[in-house]
Phi, psi and omega in degrees: 000128181291141177082357180269127180281124178252117179270111184267346186305313181300318179292314181296320178297315178300315178296320180295317179299322178294312181293320181292330180280341183292141176237102182297146181281136172245136174277330174198118182274135173261111187304316181300318180289325178296325184271348184233086186301317182299316178293318180300314178299318181296314180294317181300315179294321181292338179302323181292335179283345188251014177296128180060027177255153178254346181229150178293131180293337182273307188249348179084358179294155178293135176263111179277154177298323179299317181293317178299316179297321178297316179293317178296327177296323178291317181264071181293158178298326178297319177295317179299314179296321180296314178300319179297318180296316180294316180298318178295321179290325174300316180297315179296317183292323181295343181252009187261004181296148179262155173241131180293143178255122180275125176282133181264131183301328181292344182274000186233159176299146181307330182289347180255355187301320181299324184284341185300314180301316179297316180295323177298316179295316179298319181296315179300316181297315180293319179295319178298318179295317178301313181293327175296317178295320177298318178296325177297318177296314181299316179298317179298320179293317179296323177298325179297329180274351185283159181295146177054035185294123174286173175305132185270130177289155177297144179298144178271104179238038183275351186283337184221139175267113186304333181290341182271348182278000000 
């Protein structure tokens, strides 16, 4: 419906809390890759280039079955699905910010004109609080994708009651 304000924060927060609490299964973690995100991302992407290959496309070294199995163990399907879920939620959250709508005095009966200025200020304040809370959720999700991410705390969304916006 055009013109209807959709508050996504409650849904996004619920989804974020679920994703942030999830701990993807690893069959075997490679410590070096866990600590070096850029290398880990590069290796993960490169695995698809090495299907049925006997030599590394980068350096030409022999690819042993043990090494390929070790790498696949680190990049479990559960981890891949988890990264996709977090990335998709980051995209959804990044587009959910609100923009305040300024009420125009000419659109209202003269008896309401005085209240319009007050309502405009209140609306800006509520929208800013909502967007700060949304940013808190987005930051927590982005932190989950960062290298060496420690357990991520739940986003702080105590500043605004979504039902009042």
